[in-house]
C-alpha positions in Angstrom: 0.0 0.0 0.0 1.4 3.4 -0.9 2.2 5.8 1.9 0.5 9.2 2.0 2.7 12.0 0.5 2.4 14.0 3.8 3.7 11.1 5.8 6.6 10.6 3.4 7.5 14.3 3.6 7.3 14.3 7.4 9.5 11.2 7.7 12.4 13.0 6.1 12.9 15.7 8.7 12.3 13.2 11.5 14.9 10.8 10.1 17.4 13.7 9.7 16.7 14.8 13.3 17.2 11.3 14.6 20.5 11.0 12.6 21.7 14.4 13.9 21.0 13.3 17.5 22.8 10.1 17.1 25.8 11.9 15.6 25.7 14.4 18.5 25.7 11.6 21.0 28.6 9.9 19.3 30.6 13.1 19.3 29.9 13.7 23.0 31.0 10.1 23.8 34.2 10.6 21.8 35.0 13.8 23.6 34.3 12.2 27.0 36.6 9.3 26.0 39.4 11.5 24.9 39.4 13.5 28.2 40.8 10.6 30.2 42.9 9.1 27.4 44.7 12.4 26.4 44.2 14.3 29.6 47.0 12.8 31.7 49.8 14.0 29.3 48.3 17.5 29.2 47.8 17.7 33.0 51.3 16.3 33.9 53.3 18.4 31.4 55.9 20.4 33.1 54.9 19.4 36.7 57.7 16.9 37.3 55.1 14.4 38.6 55.0 10.8 37.5 51.6 9.1 36.9 50.9 5.5 37.6 51.2 3.0 34.7 48.1 3.0 32.5 46.7 6.2 34.0 44.6 6.9 30.8 42.9 3.5 30.8 42.3 3.7 34.6 40.8 7.2 34.2 38.5 5.9 31.4 37.3 3.0 33.5 36.6 5.3 36.5 34.7 7.7 34.2 32.6 4.7 33.0 32.0 3.6 36.5 30.8 7.0 37.6 28.5 7.3 34.6 27.1 3.8 35.4 26.4 5.0 38.9 24.6 8.2 37.7 22.2 6.6 35.2 20.3 4.2 37.6 20.5 6.7 40.5 19.0 9.4 38.3 16.2 7.1 37.1 15.2 6.2 40.6 15.3 9.8 41.7 13.3 11.3 38.8 10.7 8.4 38.8 10.1 9.3 42.4 9.7 13.0 41.5 7.2 12.0 38.7 5.0 10.2 41.2 4.5 13.5 43.0 2.9 15.1 40.0 -0.9 15.5 40.2 -1.6 13.6 37.0 1.6 12.2 35.4 1.3 10.7 31.9 1.7 6.9 32.0 4.4 6.8 29.3 8.0 6.2 30.4 11.2 6.0 28.4 12.9 2.6 28.3 15.1 2.1 31.3 18.9 2.2 30.8 19.7 0.7 34.2 20.6 -2.8 33.0 23.0 -1.4 30.4 24.5 0.9 32.9 24.9 -1.9 35.4 26.6 -4.0 32.7 29.0 -1.1 31.9 29.7 -0.5 35.5 30.4 -4.2 36.1 32.9 -4.3 33.2 34.6 -1.1 34.4 34.7 -2.3 38.0 36.1 -5.7 36.8 38.8 -3.9 34.9 39.8 -1.8 37.9 39.8 -4.8 40.1 42.2 -6.5 37.8 44.6 -3.6 38.1 44.3 -3.7 41.9 45.1 -7.4 41.9 48.4 -6.8 40.2 49.5 -4.2 42.7 48.1 -1.3 40.7 49.9 -2.3 37.6 48.2 -2.9 34.3 48.0 -6.7 33.7 49.4 -7.9 30.4 47.7 -11.3 30.5 45.2 -13.3 32.5 48.0 -15.0 34.3 49.0 -11.7 35.9 45.7 -11.4 37.7 45.7 -12.6 41.3 42.0 -12.9 42.2 42.7 -14.4 45.6 45.0 -11.5 46.4 42.0 -9.1 46.2 40.7 -10.6 49.5 44.0 -9.8 51.2 44.0 -6.1 50.7 41.7 -3.3 51.6 41.6 -1.9 48.1 41.1 -5.4 46.7 38.0 -6.0 48.9 36.6 -2.6 48.0 37.1 -3.4 44.3 35.2 -6.7 44.8 32.4 -4.9 46.5 32.0 -2.7 43.5 32.0 -5.6 41.0 29.4 -7.5 43.0 27.3 -4.4 43.7 27.0 -3.6 40.0 26.1 -7.3 39.3 23.4 -7.2 42.0 22.1 -3.8 40.7 21.6 -5.3 37.3 19.7 -8.3 38.7 17.6 -5.9 40.8 16.8 -3.8 37.8 15.4 -6.9 36.0 13.4 -8.0 39.1 9.9 -7.1 40.1 11.3 -4.5 42.5 13.8 -2.5 40.5 13.9 0.1 43.3 15.9 -2.4 45.3 18.9 -1.5 43.2 19.3 1.6 45.3 21.1 -0.5 48.0 23.8 -1.9 45.6 24.3 1.6 44.2 24.9 3.0 47.8 27.4 0.2 48.2 29.3 1.3 45.1 29.3 5.0 46.3 30.5 3.9 49.8 33.3 1.7 48.4 34.5 4.6 46.1 34.5 6.9 49.1 36.5 4.5 51.2 38.9 3.8 48.4 39.6 7.4 47.8 40.7 7.9 51.5 43.1 5.2 52.7 43.6 4.5 56.4 47.0 6.2 56.6 45.4 9.5 55.6 44.7 12.1 58.3 41.1 11.7 59.4 40.1 9.3 56.7 36.5 8.9 57.9 35.8 12.6 57.4 37.3 12.4 53.9 35.2 9.4 53.1 32.0 11.0 54.4 32.6 14.1 52.3 33.3 12.0 49.2 30.2 9.9 49.7 28.0 13.0 50.0 29.7 14.6 47.0 29.4 11.5 44.8 25.8 10.8 45.8 24.6 14.3 45.1 26.5 14.4 41.8 25.0 11.1 40.7 21.5 12.3 41.5 22.1 15.6 39.7 23.7 14.2 36.5 21.6 11.1 36.2 18.4 12.9 37.3 18.7 15.6 34.6 19.4 13.0 31.9 16.3 11.0 32.9 14.2 14.1 33.2 15.0 15.1 29.7 14.2 11.7 28.4 10.9 11.9 30.2 10.1 15.2 28.5 10.8 13.8 25.1 8.5 10.9 25.8 5.7 13.1 27.0 6.0 15.2 23.8 5.5 18.8 25.0 2.8 18.1 27.7 2.8 20.6 30.6 3.5 17.7 33.0 7.0 17.9 31.5 7.5 21.5 32.6 6.2 20.6 36.0 8.6 17.7 36.3 11.6 19.8 35.2 10.5 22.4 37.8 10.5 19.8 40.6 13.9 18.6 39.5 15.3 22.2 39.3 14.3 22.9 42.9 16.0 19.8 44.2 19.0 20.3 41.9 19.7 23.7 43.4 20.1 22.0 46.8 22.3 19.3 45.2 24.5 21.8 43.6 25.0 23.6 46.9 25.9 20.3 48.6 28.3 19.4 45.7 30.0 22.8 45.9 30.4 22.7 49.7 31.7 19.1 49.9 34.0 19.6 46.9 35.6 22.8 48.3 36.0 21.1 51.7 37.6 18.0 50.2 39.9 20.1 48.1 41.1 22.2 51.0 41.8 19.0 52.9 44.3 18.0 50.2 45.5 21.4 49.3 45.9 23.8 52.3 44.4 27.3 51.6 47.7 29.0 51.3 48.9 26.6 48.6 45.7 26.3 46.5 46.5 29.0 43.9 50.0 27.6 43.3 48.9 24.0 43.1 46.0 24.8 40.7 48.5 25.6 38.0 51.6 23.6 39.0 50.2 20.1 39.8 48.3 17.7 37.5 45.6 17.3 40.2 45.2 21.1 40.6 45.0 21.7 36.8 42.4 19.0 36.4 40.5 20.3 39.4 40.5 23.8 37.9 39.2 22.5 34.6 36.4 20.7 36.5 35.5 23.9 38.4 35.3 25.9 35.2 33.0 23.2 33.6 30.8 23.1 36.7 30.5 26.9 36.6 29.4 26.6 33.0 26.9 24.0 34.0 25.6 26.3 36.8 25.1 29.1 34.2 23.1 26.8 31.9 21.0 25.6 34.9 20.2 29.2 35.8 19.2 29.9 32.1 16.9 26.8 32.1 15.4 27.9 35.4 14.8 31.4 34.1 13.0 30.0 31.1 10.9 27.8 33.3 9.7 30.8 35.3 9.6 33.6 32.8 9.2 32.2 29.3 5.8 32.0 27.6 6.4 28.3 27.0 8.3 26.8 30.0 9.2 23.8 27.8 11.8 26.0 26.1 14.0 25.3 29.1 14.7 22.0 27.4 17.3 23.6 25.2 19.7 24.9 27.9 19.0 21.8 30.0 20.1 19.6 27.1 23.3 21.6 26.8 23.7 21.3 30.6 23.6 17.5 30.5 26.1 17.4 27.6 28.6 19.5 29.7 27.9 17.3 32.7 29.0 14.3 30.6 32.4 15.9 30.2 32.5 16.7 33.9 32.0 13.0 34.7 34.9 12.2 32.4 37.1 14.8 34.0 36.2 13.4 37.4 37.4 10.0 36.3 40.7 11.6 35.3 41.0 13.5 38.6 40.8 10.2 40.6 43.6 8.6 38.6 46.2 11.4 38.8 48.7 11.7 41.6 47.4 13.4 44.7 48.6 17.0 45.2 51.6 17.7 47.3 50.5 18.8 50.8 52.8 21.7 51.4 53.4 22.9 54.9 
């Protein structure tokens, strides 16, 4: 049967729009992958610091792990917000939690293999000492992350997908403990700050991504603007918590009188400065989206700056992965 001319004409722009979106996603993914792969050489240039072997690959794996934490956390968060709407549309975008859990499992497995060889990149399967993971603190934390992502994927496929919140908390807690080893001064405080920072960041990044996917599925209904408004109010609190915990954590590693020097002379400081600039850009985009929500004739025009915001946040996640793989800053006295 011949398709109507109008339908054929409409399918062209729709197909081109879908293609352009796919290309944009691929470009963003490529940029996010290049940050950890090329970033170490740029950040370390002229500092006199030496990075661990395979720092680019480790940074990439950590970026994937953080992204895999953000996606399911954001879905749980925004789905909960959507239930607070007076009459939410029944349509929901397909869940990405299983794919995110799979990516997180692979990334955690790769990081665990590095830990098993004494933080060296294994050259063959024979180099990996699985039993050795149980004998070290970092090894046990790496195993927790591997098992937690596996359990999160199983929970996502179960009748109670909300149960995956507990494995996700385990991943965040393990990352917080890993980042602050026992010899560090007051490690529990550092772990608490990192846990709060990572949790708020996962809800912010993943929540915005899922909120935008919901808006696309609801196709311009006013419930979309209401959902974005709910998210924006919570996101303001999350951003304040992220800023406070980030500044506090940075000052614990770089005393106030050395911060300006270390921001330009150490790899950690340079990467942290890049992250701060990107987060500032994200904050500007968030304010722009909030202004449109409140003042524009059509609140759904906030979708444009919000989409740019989530794109920049993807780069922030990649930079965060790089930050965790670089040598810690020198604590000058």
